[in-house]
N, C-alpha and C positions, 0 to 999 in steps of 0.2 A: 504494500500500500504506500509506504513512504516513497518508494522509487517513482511511482506514478505521480505523486504529489510534486516531487522535485522536477520531473519532466514537464509538468504543467507550469511550474514556476519559471523554468528556463526559457520556455517559449514566450516571447513578448506578448503581452495582452494588447489587443487592437482596440483603439478608440477612434470614433468618428466625431469630429467637431463640425457642427452645422450652424453657421451664422453668416449673415450678409456683411458683417463688419470685419474687415480684414485685420484691424488692430486687435480685436478680441481673439480671433483665431490665432494670430501670431503669438501673443503672450501666453495663451493657454497651451499651445503646441510646445513652446519652449519649456514651460514648467513640466508638462507631461513627459516630454522626451528626456528631460533630465532625470526623471524617475524610471526610465527604461521602457516606457510604453511606445508602441508603434502607433503613429497618429496619421489619420487621413482627414481631409477637409472637403467640405461641400458648402456651396453658397446658396443653393436653391433646394427646395423639397425634392424635385425630380432627381437632381444629382445625388442627394442623400439616399434616396430609395435605390438608385442604381449601385451606389457604393456598398450599401448594406447587402444587396444581393451578391455582389462580387467578393467583397472582403470579409463579410460575416464578422463584424466587430463584436467585442464582448460588451461594450458600453457605448452609448451615444449621448453626447452633450448637444442639446437641441434648442435653438432659439425658436420662438413661436412666430415672430413676424418675419416671414420669408416671401420671396417672390413666387407667385403661383399659389400652391397649397400652403397651409400653415403648418407650424410645428405640431399643433394638435392633430392635424390630419396624418402627418408622418408617424407620430406616436401611436395613433389608433391603428394605422396600417401595420406597424411593427408588432404590436400586442395582439392583433387579430389574425396574424399569419402564423400557422403552426411551425414554420421553419425559423421564425424570428422572435417568437413570443417571449423567449427567455432572455433576450438582449435587455440589459439595464438601460433605462432611459432617464436622463436628468434633463428636465426642462430648465433652461437658463434664459431668463427674459426680463425685459423692463416692465412687463405687465404685472401689476401687483394688486389688482382688485380681487375681492372674494370670488366673484364669478369666474375669473381666470383660473384661480387655484382649484375651484370645484371642477372646471372643465379638464384641467390637468389630471385630477383624480379619476374623472369619468373615462378618460382615454387610456388610463393605466400607467401613467408615469411613476417611476420609482421615487423620484425626488423633484420638488419644485423649488428652484432658487431664483431670487430676483437680483437683477443687476442694480448696482455694482456689487461685486464680491472680490475679496482678496484671492488672487489665483492660487496661493498656497492652500487656502481653505477648500477650494474646489478640488485640488489634487488630493487632499486628505479625504474628502468625501468619496472620490473615485476609488482610492485605495481601500477604503472601508467596504464599499460595495463589491469590489473585485476580490477581496480577501474572503468575504462571505461566500461568493460564488466558487472560488477555488477550494475552500474548505469543504463545501458541499460536494464538489466534484471528486474530491479525493477520498471520501468515505465509502 
């Protein structure tokens, strides 16, 4: 069992960042890559869905306000698809109204964070979620 856990730990965890703001993607990518994660980026909902199908990330950090479909739509697609339903989704957005938070819950996000956030805090949340997933996979 321990060998399987180590093999899982050695393989870099894949994270998809979906945000139309290049500066946010750049800083989060830097902090995540420093922790050893493999990071992919998307600007639109359609790009996100295509990358999810191709790269099968372990976790998605997803803005809500995107060109075309919303982050809510992407999250609902992820959680409603048998092949992707176990992907962890963190909604990371400037939307901070109660109805936005409830919609995030409705579509199945694992965590709803409002901007701005310290990138170090986001990385810590990512590590917490992926450690839980890794621990479950190794048992």
